C-alpha positions in Angstrom: -52.7 -37.8 -35.2 -51.7 -34.2 -34.5 -51.4 -32.7 -31.1 -54.1 -30.2 -30.1 -53.3 -26.6 -30.5 -52.3 -25.0 -27.2 -52.1 -21.4 -26.1 -48.4 -22.0 -25.3 -47.6 -23.2 -28.8 -49.6 -20.3 -30.2 -47.6 -17.8 -28.2 -44.4 -19.3 -29.7 -45.7 -19.0 -33.2 -47.1 -15.5 -32.8 -44.1 -13.8 -31.2 -40.4 -14.5 -31.6 -37.8 -12.7 -29.5 -34.1 -12.2 -30.2 -31.5 -10.5 -28.0 -28.6 -8.6 -29.5 -25.1 -8.4 -28.1 -25.9 -5.1 -26.4 -28.9 -6.6 -24.6 -31.6 -5.0 -26.8 -34.6 -7.3 -27.2 -36.3 -7.5 -30.6 -39.8 -8.9 -30.8 -41.4 -10.0 -34.1 -45.1 -10.2 -33.6 -47.2 -11.9 -36.2 -50.2 -9.7 -35.4 -50.9 -6.0 -35.6 -51.4 -4.2 -32.3 -55.2 -3.9 -32.8 -55.5 -7.7 -33.1 -54.0 -8.3 -29.6 -56.4 -9.6 -27.0 -58.0 -7.7 -24.1 -56.3 -8.2 -20.7 -57.6 -8.5 -17.1 -57.8 -5.1 -15.3 -56.0 -6.6 -12.3 -53.0 -7.5 -14.5 -53.0 -3.9 -15.9 -53.1 -2.6 -12.4 -50.3 -4.9 -11.3 -48.1 -3.8 -14.2 -48.9 -0.1 -13.3 -47.9 -0.7 -9.7 -44.7 -2.6 -10.6 -43.7 0.1 -13.1 -44.2 2.9 -10.6 -42.1 1.0 -8.0 -39.4 0.3 -10.6 -39.3 3.9 -11.7 -39.0 5.1 -8.1 -36.1 2.7 -7.5 -34.6 3.6 -10.9 -34.7 0.0 -12.1 -34.7 0.6 -15.9 -35.4 -2.3 -18.2 -33.7 -3.4 -21.4 -34.3 -1.5 -24.6 -36.9 -3.2 -26.7 -37.9 -3.1 -30.4 -41.2 -4.4 -31.7 -42.2 -5.2 -35.3 -45.8 -6.0 -35.8 -46.7 -7.7 -39.0 -49.9 -6.7 -40.8 -52.0 -9.0 -43.0 -51.3 -6.8 -46.0 -47.6 -7.3 -45.6 -46.9 -4.0 -44.0 -45.4 -3.5 -40.6 -45.8 -1.3 -37.5 -42.5 -0.7 -35.7 -42.2 0.5 -32.1 -38.9 1.3 -30.4 -38.8 1.6 -26.6 -35.4 3.4 -26.3 -36.5 5.8 -23.6 -35.4 4.5 -20.1 -38.9 5.2 -18.7 -40.6 3.2 -21.5 -38.1 0.4 -21.0 -39.0 0.4 -17.3 -42.7 0.2 -18.0 -42.2 -2.7 -20.5 -40.1 -4.6 -18.0 -42.8 -4.2 -15.4 -45.4 -5.6 -17.8 -43.1 -8.5 -18.6 -42.9 -9.4 -14.9 -46.7 -9.7 -14.8 -47.1 -11.6 -18.1 -44.2 -12.5 -20.5 -44.0 -10.2 -23.5 -43.3 -13.3 -25.6 -47.0 -14.1 -25.4 -49.8 -12.3 -27.2 -51.4 -11.6 -23.7 -48.2 -10.2 -22.3 -47.6 -8.1 -25.4 -51.1 -6.7 -25.2 -50.6 -5.9 -21.5 -47.4 -4.1 -22.2 -48.9 -2.0 -25.1 -51.9 -1.2 -23.0 -49.7 0.0 -20.1 -47.7 2.2 -22.5 -50.8 3.5 -24.2 -52.3 4.4 -20.8 -49.1 6.3 -19.9 -49.2 8.0 -23.2 -52.9 8.9 -22.8 -52.3 10.4 -19.4 -49.1 12.2 -20.2 -49.3 15.7 -21.6 -47.2 18.8 -21.3 -46.2 19.6 -17.7 -47.0 16.0 -16.5 -50.6 16.8 -15.8 -53.3 14.3 -17.0 -55.6 15.3 -19.9 -58.6 17.2 -18.5 -61.1 14.5 -19.2 -59.0 11.9 -17.4 -58.7 13.9 -14.2 -61.7 12.3 -12.4 -60.0 8.9 -13.0 -56.5 9.8 -11.8 -55.1 10.7 -8.4 -51.7 12.3 -8.6 -49.2 11.6 -5.8 -45.6 12.5 -5.2 -44.6 8.9 -6.0 -46.8 8.6 -9.1 -50.5 8.3 -9.9 -53.3 6.0 -8.9 -55.8 5.0 -11.6 -59.5 4.5 -10.9 -60.7 0.9 -11.5 -63.2 2.1 -14.2 -60.3 3.6 -16.3 -58.2 0.4 -15.8 -61.1 -1.7 -16.9 -61.7 0.4 -20.0 -58.0 0.4 -20.9 -57.9 -3.4 -20.4 -60.8 -4.0 -22.7 -60.4 -1.2 -25.4 -59.1 -2.1 -28.8 -55.6 -0.6 -29.6 -55.1 1.4 -32.7 -52.8 0.3 -35.5 -50.0 2.5 -33.9 -50.5 0.7 -30.5 -52.3 3.6 -28.8 -55.8 4.2 -27.5 -58.3 6.2 -29.5 -59.1 8.8 -26.8 -62.7 9.4 -28.0 -63.5 5.6 -28.1 -62.0 5.3 -24.6 -64.1 8.2 -23.3 -67.2 6.6 -24.8 -66.3 3.2 -23.1 -65.8 5.0 -19.8 -69.1 6.8 -20.1 -70.9 3.5 -20.8 -69.2 1.7 -17.9 -70.0 4.6 -15.6 -73.7 4.5 -16.6 -73.8 0.8 -16.1 -72.5 1.2 -12.6 -68.9 -0.1 -13.0 -66.8 0.6 -9.9 -65.2 4.0 -10.0 
């Protein structure tokens, strides 16, 4: 008789992690970014808040390398060698371990949200302005944008498709999701 399949054993078989002598963490993920699950908006907000606090305190995380395996045998590689990106990944890891598909999805969504909001000069993209309040110590994100980012499918390069996200936001706003 075989043991039932558990989420914990699935996480171990989906993602393996190795640490090099210099402390760099390498994640081998048996899924492409677009196959990772949605996350809870409250977890994305918690990761956002932890990342902001860590950045202010200049607590940079470890360098991380990701290799996502595609069904066709190809790979998608992502290297978080920038101190800010390492900080954001560490914050996500504190909310949900990156060695799980959920934690990996949370991390990639946090990074994709930062990428979506960041443009030249540090100002958010014009269409995101109603959903972001800039402050000296960072930015606050409206719940409707957090909800959309938590649920939207990632692209093969671990980003959000801006047009699809805008459509999701418009739909949520029409349905009366909290702003």
